[in-house]
N, C-alpha and C positions, 0 to 999 in steps of 0.2 A: 561463552554462552551459546548454547546449541539452537539452531534455527533450521528451518527446511522450507522448500518451496519447490514449485514445479515452475518451468520457464512459462512466462505470461504470453498469452496469446492475445492478439487484437480483438476484443470483444466490442459489440456494439452498445452494450449497457455498462453502466458504472459499477466499479468493484466495491464490494461492501466489506469495510474493515471494522472488526470488533475488538474491544479490550476490555477484559474482565479483571477486576482487582480482587485479590484473595489476601486475607490476613492468615498467616502460617501458625499453627500452634508450636509452642516452645519446644527446641530440640527435634522438630520434625521437617527441617529445611531439606535434607537430602531426600528424604521420602517424597516431599512435595515436588521436588524437581523430577525425580524419576517418574511420578504419577503423571505430571504435566508433559513431559516428553513422550510418555505412552499415548496420551490423549490427542497430541499433535500428530503422531505416527497414524493413528486411527484417522483423523480428519483427513490426512494426506490420501486416504483410500476413496474418499467422496467427491463427486463430480464437482467441478469448479473450484476446488481448493487450489490457491496461489501461493501461500505461505503461512508461516506460523512462527511464534517464538516467544520468549519471555523477558522482561526485564524487571529489575529489582528497584522499588521506590528509594529516591535519594533521601526523603526525608524521614521515612519510616522503614526500617530495614527489615521488618517483618511483614512488609506487604509487598507482594509480586503482582505484576500486570502480564496477563497471558493474552498474546495478540493473534487473532486469525483473520486472514483475507481469502475471500472467495470472489469468484468473477461476477456474481450477481446476489441480489437479496434472497431470490428464491432458492439459490443454492446454498446459501448460508442458512436460510431457515431448514433446508432439507437435513443438514448436519445437526442443527440444533434440536430438530423434533425426532431425531433417529433413536432407535432402542439401543444401539451401540453407545451413543453418547450418554444416555440414561444410565447404562450399567456402569460406564467409566466414572460418572459423576457419584455414583453410590460408593465407589471405593475410596472417595475422598473423605468420608466421614472420619472425624478425629484428626484430619490433617491440616484443614484450612477452613475458613469461612468466606464465603463470597460476600464482598462489600458493596460492590458497585459494578455497572456494566455500562460501558460508553460505545457509542456509534460514532465513527468518523466518516463524515460525507464531504463531497466536494473537493475543494484543493487540498483539504488536509489528507485525504487519501493518498495523494501523490507523494506525499513524504513519509510514507510507511517503509517498511522493508523492501529492498529492491533486490533483484536477482542480479549476481554478479556474471551472469552469462555461463557459469559452470554447474548450474544447478543447486547453488547455495546462496542463500540471503546474507546481506550485510547485516550487522547487529541492528536491530530496531532502535529508533531514536527514542531517547528517554520522554521528550515532550515534543509536541508540534511546534516547529519554528515560529517566531512573530511573523505577523502578516508582512512586514516590510522585507524580511528575509526570502520569504516565499515570493514576493513580487521580483525581487532581485534574480532569484533562481529561474523565474519564468522568463525574464527579459533576457537572461543569458543564453537561454534556448531559443526564444522567439525572435530576436534580432536577425541572428545569422541566418536561421531558417528562412525568414520573410526575405533577406537580401538575395539569397540563392534562388528562392522562387521568383522574385521579380527579375532577377538577371537571366536565368536559364529558361523559365517557362513561359512568362506572360508576355515577353515582347514577341513570341513566334506564334501567338494565337491570332488567327484571322478574324479579329473582332472589330467592330466600327469604333470610332473615336468619340462618339457622342455618350451621353448619359448611360444609356443602355449598354454600351460597351464597358464603362467602369463598373457598373453592377455586376456584368458578367465577369469581368477580371477578378472583382473582389469575391464573387462568389466561388471561382475555381480556386484563387489563392487559399480562401477559408477551408475549403474542402480539402485541399491538400495538406495544409499546415496543421488541422486539428488533429487528426489520427497520427500524424508523425510526432507532433508535440507530446500527446498523451501517452503513446506505447513506446516511443523510441528516445526522443530528445531529452524531454524532462526526466524519465527515470536515470537516464545517462549523466545528465548534469547534476541531479541530486546526489547521486552516488559519488561524483567527483568533489563536490563541495560539503559532503556530510559533516566533517569536523568543524566547518565553519557555521553550518546550520544549527548544530547541537551546542555549539559555544554560548555560554550564558553572559 
């Protein structure tokens, strides 16, 4: 399955992940895939594009989900409003019919396509993993990272041992933990346990 992405940069805002479901006309599968790949190539030229790809429905073979991820809602909207995208959509006449559009936000967005470090994404997951698997994936990253910060960083901070010192230590730990988890640790963990996350 063709996928494409730019390496992700640590952004201060939440990434925007969109999935568009399209039902393909009989006998037009190869044309649809070529059209979809062309659209992803066009989206790649727009600011904030992080990756894209397509997956086929397990239950309905004639339905495909086209996935796009941008660094922010504004940058996704810029692509969606663009004249280039409008002309590209016009070329879909007779190929497929759009049936639904879904936005994934919050924790679900972390389980979308991830870069393998070489500028290529892993295959997008067919469905968002159940919440308990998401929780396990987060814990697998959060526990060792928290342990390292508590061992290597916090003991060396010249802070008082009273309640304000505890607040300051917790603040510093979360300020370090959060960006490392979102942009480094969690993508790395989910890429390593991807088969388990996708298993039904």
